[in-house]
C-alpha positions in Angstrom: 22.0 1.0 -9.6 23.0 1.1 -6.0 26.0 -0.9 -5.0 23.9 -2.5 -2.3 21.7 -4.3 -4.9 22.8 -7.9 -5.5 21.4 -10.7 -7.7 22.6 -14.1 -6.4 23.4 -17.0 -8.6 20.4 -19.5 -8.9 20.8 -22.6 -6.8 19.4 -26.1 -7.2 18.7 -28.3 -4.3 18.2 -32.0 -3.9 19.9 -33.0 -7.1 19.3 -36.5 -8.2 15.8 -36.8 -6.7 12.8 -37.5 -8.8 11.1 -34.2 -9.9 8.4 -33.2 -7.5 6.0 -30.5 -8.8 3.3 -28.3 -7.4 0.9 -25.8 -9.0 0.6 -22.5 -7.2 -2.4 -20.1 -7.6 -2.2 -16.5 -6.3 -5.4 -14.4 -6.2 -4.1 -10.9 -6.0 -6.0 -7.6 -6.0 -5.1 -6.7 -9.6 -4.0 -10.0 -11.1 -4.4 -13.7 -10.7 -1.4 -16.0 -11.3 -0.8 -19.7 -11.7 2.7 -21.3 -11.7 4.3 -24.7 -11.8 7.0 -25.0 -9.2 9.5 -27.9 -9.1 11.2 -28.7 -5.8 14.8 -27.6 -5.7 14.5 -25.1 -8.6 14.2 -21.3 -8.3 13.1 -20.9 -11.9 9.4 -21.8 -12.5 8.5 -24.3 -15.1 5.3 -22.5 -16.2 3.4 -19.3 -15.5 0.1 -17.9 -16.5 -1.8 -14.8 -15.4 -5.1 -13.0 -15.8 -6.3 -9.5 -14.8 -8.4 -9.1 -11.7 -10.6 -6.1 -11.4 -13.1 -4.4 -9.1 -16.8 -4.2 -9.9 -17.5 -0.7 -11.3 -17.5 2.0 -8.7 -16.6 -0.3 -5.8 -13.8 -2.1 -4.0 -15.7 -5.4 -4.6 -14.9 -8.3 -6.9 -16.9 -11.0 -8.6 -16.2 -14.4 -7.0 -17.4 -16.4 -10.0 -15.4 -14.4 -12.4 -12.3 -15.2 -10.3 -13.1 -18.9 -10.2 -13.5 -19.0 -13.9 -10.2 -17.3 -14.5 -8.5 -19.8 -12.2 -10.1 -22.8 -14.0 -9.1 -21.2 -17.3 -5.4 -21.0 -16.2 -5.5 -24.6 -14.9 -6.7 -25.7 -18.4 -3.9 -23.6 -20.0 -1.4 -25.3 -17.7 -2.8 -28.7 -18.7 -2.6 -27.9 -22.4 1.1 -27.1 -21.9 1.8 -30.3 -20.1 1.8 -29.0 -16.5 -1.6 -29.9 -15.3 -3.3 -32.5 -13.2 -2.9 -36.0 -14.4 -0.8 -35.1 -17.4 2.9 -35.6 -18.3 5.3 -32.9 -19.2 8.5 -33.2 -21.2 10.8 -33.1 -18.1 9.2 -35.7 -15.9 6.4 -38.3 -16.2 4.7 -37.4 -12.9 1.8 -35.0 -12.6 1.6 -32.2 -10.1 1.8 -33.6 -6.5 -0.2 -30.7 -4.9 -2.0 -27.5 -5.6 -1.4 -24.5 -3.3 -3.5 -21.4 -3.1 -2.3 -17.9 -2.0 -4.9 -15.1 -1.6 -5.1 -11.4 -0.9 -6.0 -11.2 2.8 -8.6 -9.6 5.0 -11.5 -9.6 2.6 -14.7 -11.8 2.8 -17.6 -13.0 0.9 -20.7 -15.0 2.0 -21.7 -18.5 0.8 -25.0 -20.4 1.1 -25.6 -24.0 2.3 -24.6 -25.3 -1.1 -21.3 -23.5 -1.0 -22.2 -21.0 -3.6 -21.3 -17.3 -3.3 -24.3 -15.1 -2.4 -22.4 -11.8 -2.2 -19.5 -10.0 -3.9 -16.0 -10.4 -2.5 -15.5 -7.4 -0.2 -11.7 -6.8 -0.6 -9.2 -5.4 1.9 -9.7 -2.0 0.3 -13.4 -1.8 1.3 -14.1 1.4 3.3 -17.3 0.5 5.0 -15.5 0.4 8.4 -14.7 4.1 8.1 -18.4 5.0 8.0 -19.8 6.5 11.2 -22.3 4.9 13.5 -25.1 6.6 15.4 -22.8 7.6 18.3 -20.3 9.3 15.9 -17.6 6.6 16.0 -16.6 4.7 13.0 -17.3 1.0 12.8 -13.6 0.2 12.9 -13.0 2.4 16.0 -16.0 1.0 17.8 -15.0 -2.6 17.2 -11.3 -2.0 18.0 -12.3 -0.5 21.4 -14.7 -3.3 22.2 -12.2 -6.0 21.2 -9.2 -4.4 22.9 -7.2 -5.1 19.7 -6.9 -3.0 16.5 -9.0 -3.9 13.6 -9.3 -1.8 10.4 -11.7 -1.0 7.6 -11.3 -3.8 5.0 -10.7 -6.5 7.6 -13.4 -9.2 7.3 -14.6 -8.9 10.8 -15.2 -5.1 10.4 -17.0 -5.6 7.1 -19.1 -8.4 8.6 -19.9 -6.2 11.7 -20.9 -3.3 9.5 -23.1 -5.4 7.1 -24.7 -7.1 10.1 -25.5 -3.8 11.8 -27.0 -2.5 8.6 -29.0 -5.6 7.9 -27.2 -6.2 4.6 -26.0 -9.8 5.0 -27.7 -11.8 2.3 -30.6 -13.9 3.6 -29.2 -17.2 2.2 -25.7 -16.7 3.7 -24.6 -19.3 6.2 -20.8 -18.8 6.3 -18.2 -16.2 5.4 -15.0 -17.0 3.6 -12.0 -15.4 1.9 -11.8 -15.5 -1.9 -9.0 -18.1 -1.6 -11.2 -20.3 0.6 -13.9 -20.0 -2.0 -11.6 -20.9 -4.9 -10.6 -24.0 -2.9 -14.2 -24.8 -2.4 -15.1 -24.6 -6.0 -12.1 -26.7 -7.1 -12.7 -29.4 -4.6 -16.5 -29.4 -4.3 -16.6 -28.4 -0.7 -19.9 -26.9 0.5 -18.4 -25.1 3.6 -15.2 -23.1 3.9 -12.1 -24.5 5.6 -9.8 -21.7 6.6 -6.0 -21.7 7.3 -4.8 -19.7 10.3 -3.0 -17.2 8.1 -6.3 -16.2 6.5 -8.4 -16.4 9.7 -6.0 -14.1 11.5 -6.3 -11.5 8.7 -10.0 -11.1 9.3 -9.3 -9.4 12.7 -10.4 -10.5 16.1 -8.1 -13.5 16.0 -5.8 -14.4 18.9 -2.5 -15.5 17.3 -1.1 -16.6 20.6 -4.1 -18.9 21.3 -4.5 -20.0 17.7 -8.2 -19.2 17.5 -10.7 -16.4 17.1 -11.3 -14.4 20.2 -14.8 -15.8 20.2 -16.0 -14.5 23.6 -14.7 -11.0 22.9 -16.2 -11.0 19.4 -19.6 -12.0 20.8 -19.5 -9.4 23.5 -18.7 -6.8 20.8 -21.8 -7.7 18.9 -20.2 -9.8 16.2 -22.2 -12.8 14.9 -19.6 -15.5 15.0 -21.9 -18.2 13.7 -20.8 -17.1 10.2 -17.1 -17.8 10.9 -15.5 -20.7 9.0 -14.0 -23.9 10.4 -10.3 -23.7 11.0 -8.1 -26.3 9.2 -5.6 -28.4 11.1 -1.9 -28.4 10.3 -1.4 -30.2 7.0 -5.1 -30.6 6.3 -6.1 -30.3 2.7 -9.3 -28.5 1.5 -10.0 -31.5 -0.7 -8.8 -32.8 -4.1 -8.9 -31.6 -7.7 -8.6 -34.3 -10.3 -7.1 -36.5 -7.5 -4.5 -33.9 -6.5 -4.6 -32.5 -2.9 -5.5 -28.8 -2.8 -4.3 -26.7 0.2 -6.4 -24.4 2.2 -5.7 -20.9 1.0 -2.6 -19.2 2.6 -2.3 -15.5 3.2 -0.4 -13.9 0.3 2.0 -12.2 2.8 3.0 -15.5 4.3 3.1 -17.3 1.0 5.3 -14.6 -0.6 7.6 -14.7 2.4 7.8 -18.5 2.2 8.6 -18.4 -1.5 11.2 -15.6 -1.4 13.2 -16.1 1.8 15.6 -19.0 2.5 17.2 -17.6 5.7 14.2 -16.1 7.4 15.9 -15.7 10.8 18.4 -13.1 9.3 16.5 -11.7 6.3 13.9 -8.9 6.0 11.1 -9.2 3.5 10.0 -6.1 1.7 7.0 -6.7 -0.6 5.6 -4.0 -2.8 2.5 -4.9 -4.7 -0.7 -2.9 -4.8 0.1 -2.1 -1.2 3.4 -2.7 0.6 4.7 -4.6 3.6 7.8 -5.1 5.6 7.9 -8.4 7.4 10.2 -10.3 9.9 10.0 -13.9 11.1 10.6 -14.9 14.6 9.8 -18.2 16.3 8.9 -16.4 19.5 5.7 -14.5 20.2 6.1 -10.9 21.3 2.9 -9.0 22.1 3.2 -5.6 20.5 0.9 -3.0 19.0 3.6 -1.9 16.7 3.1 -4.7 14.2 0.5 -6.9 12.8 1.4 -10.3 14.2 0.5 -13.1 11.8 0.8 -16.9 12.2 3.4 -18.5 9.9 2.9 -22.1 8.9 2.9 -23.2 12.6 6.6 -22.3 12.8 6.3 -19.0 14.6 5.1 -15.5 13.7 5.5 -12.9 11.1 5.7 -9.3 12.3 4.3 -7.2 9.6 4.1 -3.5 9.0 1.5 -3.0 6.2 0.9 0.1 4.2 -2.1 1.0 2.0 0.4 2.7 -0.3 2.5 0.7 -2.7 2.8 0.1 -6.4 -0.6 1.7 -7.0 0.7 4.9 -5.5 3.6 5.0 -8.0 1.2 4.3 -10.8 -0.7 7.4 -9.7 2.5 9.4 -10.1 2.9 8.0 -13.7 -0.7 8.9 -14.4 0.0 12.4 -13.2 2.8 13.0 -15.6 0.9 11.4 -18.4 -2.1 13.7 -17.8 0.1 16.8 -17.8 1.7 15.8 -21.1 -1.7 15.1 -22.7 -3.2 18.3 -21.5 -0.4 20.4 -22.9 0.4 18.5 -26.1 -2.5 16.2 -26.8 -0.1 13.2 -26.8 -0.6 10.0 -25.0 2.6 8.6 -23.5 3.7 5.8 -21.2 5.6 7.6 -18.4 7.3 4.7 -16.5 10.5 4.4 -18.5 11.1 8.2 -18.6 10.4 8.4 -14.9 13.1 5.7 -14.2 15.6 7.7 -16.3 14.8 11.0 -14.7 14.8 9.6 -11.2 18.1 7.8 -11.8 19.8 11.1 -12.8 18.9 12.7 -9.4 20.5 10.6 -6.6 19.8 13.1 -3.8 17.2 15.8 -3.2 16.2 18.1 -0.4 12.6 17.8 -1.4 10.5 15.6 1.0 7.4 13.9 -0.1 5.1 11.5 1.9 3.0 9.9 -0.8 0.3 8.5 1.4 -2.4 8.9 -1.2 -4.6 6.3 0.4 -4.1 7.4 4.0 -3.0 5.2 6.9 -4.8 2.4 8.6 -6.9 3.8 11.4 -5.9 7.4 10.6 -7.6 8.4 7.4 -9.6 11.6 8.0 -8.1 12.1 11.4 -5.8 15.0 10.6 -3.5 16.7 8.1 -0.8 13.9 8.3 -3.3 11.1 7.4 -2.6 11.7 3.7 0.4 12.9 1.6 2.5 15.9 2.2 5.2 17.9 0.2 7.8 19.8 2.2 11.0 21.7 1.5 10.0 22.8 -2.0 12.5 25.3 -3.3 13.6 26.8 -6.6 16.5 24.4 -6.7 14.5 21.2 -6.4 11.4 22.2 -8.4 12.1 19.6 -11.1 10.5 16.4 -12.2 13.6 14.4 -11.3 13.5 15.8 -7.7 9.9 15.0 -7.4 10.3 11.4 -8.6 13.3 10.7 -6.3 11.6 12.3 -3.3 8.3 10.5 -4.0 10.0 7.0 -4.1 12.2 7.9 -1.1 8.9 8.7 0.8 7.6 5.2 -0.1 10.7 3.5 1.3 10.8 5.8 4.4 7.3 4.6 5.4 8.4 1.0 5.3 11.5 1.8 7.4 9.5 3.7 10.0 7.3 0.7 10.4 10.3 -1.6 10.7 11.9 0.6 13.5 8.7 0.2 15.5 9.1 -3.6 15.7 10.5 -5.0 19.0 14.3 -4.6 19.1 14.7 -8.3 20.0 13.4 -9.4 16.5 15.3 -6.7 14.6 18.7 -7.9 15.8 21.0 -9.8 13.4 19.2 -8.8 10.1 21.7 -8.8 7.3 19.8 -8.4 4.0 16.5 -7.5 2.5 14.8 -9.9 0.1 12.5 -7.8 -2.2 9.4 -9.1 -3.9 6.4 -7.8 -5.8 6.4 -6.0 -9.1 6.2 -2.6 -7.3 9.9 -3.0 -6.4 11.1 -5.7 -8.8 10.2 -3.5 -11.8 11.1 -0.2 -10.1 14.9 0.1 -9.6 14.4 3.5 -7.9 12.3 1.8 -5.2 15.0 -0.8 -4.7 17.7 1.8 -4.5 15.9 3.9 -1.9 15.0 0.8 0.2 18.6 -0.3 0.3 19.7 3.2 1.2 17.2 3.9 4.0 17.7 0.4 5.6 21.4 0.4 5.1 21.3 -3.2 3.9 21.7 -5.0 0.6 18.5 -5.6 -1.4 18.5 -8.9 -3.3 16.0 -10.4 -5.7 15.5 -14.1 -6.1 15.2 -15.7 -9.6 11.8 -17.0 -8.6 9.2 -14.4 -9.6 5.5 -14.5 -8.7 6.7 -15.2 -5.2 3.2 -15.6 -3.6 2.1 -18.3 -6.1 5.5 -20.0 -5.9 5.4 -19.9 -2.1 1.9 -21.4 -2.1 3.1 -24.2 -4.3 6.1 -24.9 -2.2 4.1 -24.7 1.1 1.5 -27.1 -0.3 4.3 -29.6 -1.1 5.7 -29.3 2.4 2.5 -29.4 4.3 0.5 -31.9 2.3 3.3 -34.4 1.8 
């Protein structure tokens, strides 16, 4: 373990106050989580999770299946004394709020009764990379027309593509994110109410103005009549069993809110299915080097987002498992052995860029759009070298994105707060991140950062 890694002692704030609790729901790409957060505590009182999955052969998900899993977890929380309107063994009060965090960018369509009439097209959807009649991709055409970058998987690109192909369902009246839809189903809303963090993730949103760039969108041929209403600061989506339910927050912002306690001096590195490096600044700097995201009306998050994260490391494990099976007929679990082998090799001359899923806006544009292996010699032709170089390549990508941020917001950063199972459960990734940034990497006791952050933000905003 690198000497730069630290695990701080847990802290407890606001001692002596009555316990204030909030339920947090995070709708991730591969899992859905519910937690019970108590104000002033890092450790969560309750957690539950369910698997999330794509519909076969697609990057789409079933909205109703997701809603049912959320309701099932709420029922589980209630059975364990942490639900709406129940008492737990620590405090007589029920949850004071319910916060929702959601995977960003993706959209689904709802009808006039607030029911889903399409699958949820996730952030991994690749329709935007398809070519139009003039030979340009949908994402390239829309980026050029809007004068701002938008990418395949962004809701605005998906909506534009479906509209041009005549594939928007006939009963559709509004589009929404899956987090918006879960809030609708819990509260009985018939139309989506969208937080700025989710709205900005669709693409075509002016963060500085705090609204969709409606005129530019219309001029680009985007039908903005489907776009949802934006919620006001502190406005709830409605109530569930009498408890205020937040509008859904972007999972990047929620995770940041749940993990960082000194955002002016800390760097957030999150490695989930994809990965992100994020900085907060109260000032707005117009820059093409980062995705600028609104942050709870406090300022902006400057985000470098990669399509390659924990899922890429899983592919490496699957590669080793496949080799063993093909040669021996044995089925193994490779992760523990990979951690051991990688730990034995602290340095390697091998260089790997594991961009298995390409780069936003660059896939298919050249040899560097995907992964590369360089400097392969007889000395480093070993599994340990390959594992170490592979993880170093993942960390290097995050650091390159960080260096592209404006210098003004990079000054004074003293530590990295890591979150997401792709780094929390992978000590090699933590080591390489600390090494390449030259800063200590710390982990907070609070796990499921996005769900905890949503719970905490709901308490703060809906109080």
